[in-house]
N, C-alpha and C positions, 0 to 999 in steps of 0.2 A: 561667587568670586567677583563678578562684574559689579554687583551692588556694593560690595565692600570697597572696591577700587574707586568707584564713582564717589563714594562717601568721603574719600580722602582728598578729593580735589580742594585746593585752597587751604589745606591744613599743613602743619609742620611735618606730620607724617608723610603726607603726599609729596612734599618737597624732598624729603629724604629718599623716598621711593623713586622719585624722578631722577635724582642723582645716581642712585644705584642702577636703575634701568639704563641710563645713558652710559655709565662706565662699562656695564656688561655688553652693551651694544658696541662700544669701542673695541673691546677685545675680540668680539665675534666678527665684527666687520673686517678687522685686519685678517682674521682667519679666512673669511669669505673671499677677500681680495686675493689672497695667496692661492686659494683653490682655483679661482678663475684664471689667474696668471700662470699657474703651475705647468703640469706636464702637457696638457692639450692646448690646442688653439683656443684663445679666449671666447670666440663665438661658439664653438662646440662645447666648451666647458659650461658656459652659461645655459646653453640649451639642455645639457644633461641635468643640470641643477633644476631647471624649470619643469622638466618632465615630472620629477618627483614633487616639486612644489604644487603642481596642478593635481597630481594624484592624491596627495595628502590633504589638499583643500576641499576636494569634492565631498567626503563624508562630513567635514566640519560645516559646510554651508547647508547641507541637506538635513543633518540630524542634530547638530549641536547648538549653533547660534541662532538668534531670532532673525526673521526675514528683514531685509533692509526697508526703511521707510521710502516712500515714492521719491522724495526729494534727493535721495542718495544716488540714484542712477546717473544723473548728469555729473555728479561729483566723481563717481567711479570712471565715467568716460574721460573726464579731464585727467584723472590720475593715470589712466592707461596711456594716453598720448604722451604725457610728460615722461613716464618711465620708459616707454619705447625709445624716445629720443635719448634719454640718459643711457640706456643699455647699449645703443648703437655707438654713441660717443665713447663710452667706457671700453667697449671691445676694440674700437679703433685706436684708443690710447694704449691699451695693453699690447696690441700687436706691433706697436712701433717703438716702445720705450721700456727700459729696465724698470722693474717693479718699484725698487727703492728710489728711483728718480721721479717717476710720474705719480705714484700714489701720494707722496706728500703734497704735490702741487694740486691734485684733485681735492684732497682733504683740507688744504690751506685756503683754497678759494671758497669752498662751501660755507664755513662758519661766518666769514665776513659778510657775505651776501645774505645769509640766513638771519643774522642779527639785524641787519638793515630791514629786511622783509618783515621780521617780527615786530619791529617798531612801527612800520607802516600799516600792517594789517591787524595786529593784536594790541597795539598801543604799549608794547613793552619797550622800555628805554634803559640803556646802561648808564651808570654814573661814570665819572672821570676815571676812577680807579679801575672799574671793570673794563673800560676801553683800554687802559694801560695793560691789563691782563691779556686782552685780545691782541694787542700789539706785540707783547712778549711771545705769546703762543704762535702768532703768524711769523714772527722773526725766526723762531726755532724751526717751524715747518719749512719755510722757504729757504732758510739757511741750510737745512738738511738736504733739500732738493738741489741747491747749488753745489754743495759739497759732493754729493753723489754724482752730479753732472760732471764735475771736474775730474773725478776719480774713475768714472766708468769707462771701460774700453770696448764694450760690445755695443753694436747697433747705434754707433754715434751718428751715422749718416741719416738716421731717421729720428733723432732726438728732437730736432726743432719742430717738425710737425707733431711729434708726440706731445711735446709741452703745450703746443697750441690746443690740441684736442683735450689735454688734461685740464687746462683752464676752462674750456667750454663744458667739460664734464663737471667740474666743480661748481660752475654756475647752475647746472641742472640739479646738482645735489641740493643747493640752496632753494631752488624753486620747488623741488619735490618735498623737501623738509617742511617748508612753510605751507605748501598746498595740502599735504597730507595731514599736517597738524590741524588745519581747518577742517579737513574731512573727518578725522576721528573725533573732533569736538562736535560735529554736526549730527551725529547719531547717538541715540540713547545708550546703546551698548557698544563699547569700544571694540569688543571682540567680533561683532558683526562687521565692522569696517575692515578689520584685519583679515578675517577669513575670506570675505568676498574680494578684497584687494588682491590677496595672494592668488586666488582662482583666476581673476581677470588678467592680472599682470603676467602670469606664467604661460600664456598662450603663444605669444609672439615668437620668441626665440626657437622653440621646438619646431614650429611650422616653417620658419625661414631656413633652419638648418637640417630639416628632416632628411633631405636627399644625401647630404654629406655624412650624416650619422649612419644611414643605412649602408653607405659605401665603405664604412670602416671595417677593418678586420675584426673578427668576432672577439678576440682577446682584448683589443683596444676598446671596443664598444663596451665590453664587460667592465673593464677598469673605469671607463668614463661613467658608467651608470652607478658604480659603487661610490665614486667620488661625488656624483650627482646627488645620491641619496643623503650622504653626509652633509653636502652643501645645502640641500633643502632644509634640513633640520637647523643648520646654522643660520640660514636666511630667516626662518620663522622667528628664531630667538633674537637675532640681531635687529631686524627691521621692526619686529613686534616690540622689542625693548625700547627703541628710540621713539616709536609712536606713542607708547604708553607714557614715556617720560614727558612728551610734549602735551599729553592730555592732563597729566597730574601737576606739571610745573611749567615755568617759563620756557618758551620755545628757544629763545636765544641762548639761555644758559645750557639747555640740553644739547643744542647744536655745538657749542664750544666744547663742552665736556666730552662729547663723542669723538672730537678730533684728536684726543689723546690716542686714538687708534693708530696714528702715525708712529708713535713710540712702539706699539706692539707690532706694527707692520715691519719696522726696521729689525726688530728682534726675530720675527718670522723669516724675513728675507735672509738674515744671517744664518739662522739655525736650519731652516727647511730648504731654502733655495741656494745656499752656498754663496750669498752675496756678502762682501767684506764689511767689517765694522772697525771702529777705532775710538780713541779718546775724544776727538772732536765731535764725532757723531753722538757719542754718549752725552757730551755737554749740550749739544743742540736738542737732544731728546729731553734733557732735564729742563731746558727752557720751555719746551712745549708743555710739560707737566706743570711747571711753575705758573705759566700763563693761565692754565685751566684752574689752578688752585686760587690764584688772585681773583679771577672772575667769580668764583663761588664764595670766597670769604668776604668780598666787597659787596655782595648782594644785599 
């Protein structure tokens, strides 16, 4: 599988696969965000997910993927630091703001910075029409956030700090997208990077939240772990998908396409979390999708 995927790099098939992986990551990332924002405190939810992420990663790194090359260990260390900062900021965002308000801000900030970072690090540059597509997409994302901000009635007193944390989280999304794209390209086997990344990345939150998890009533802990197992599977597919997309195709295009997750997040917020929707929000979501289409067609 690894050899076949590597052989598709730089080909038209590889570009199509990159787009498919990025779209799948968009859907799954919206599901993942709803899981973390859902029933439990976001810190505890992420810890429950990471318990199973670690457990599922152990047999992969021991028995499935090749051992990392020596130069990969400093890269893994850098990725761990970046993702710890990202997780802390994300949890602080979700504890302060409504999901349909803060999620679009996080995802809208990420692609803009990621496109700039891809240009600086990988020499990828968007043409004028692609930048127009980015503008349309960002207009839809931030328009959705502003609309939700105007309509939301709960937790308004914490929305200003929540939006600040959301912007900071979005910046970290761009940093980890660009850095991890560098990491997955630095190893011969992309699945080596993914398996070891998940193992290393999943240690922090369970350790930080261990005491709080142990203090939970047994029924709540059981429900948390059930959601955590499902969340870990989603995380493997979501993050793995976007990383494979950046290995097979342009980082900037993959980052923009992934941010159609905002559309799916709005639908999830409506269906699963009981958050309201309406024609204006549908129009803004259409802008997001249109922006992503423009970026892809103008490439």
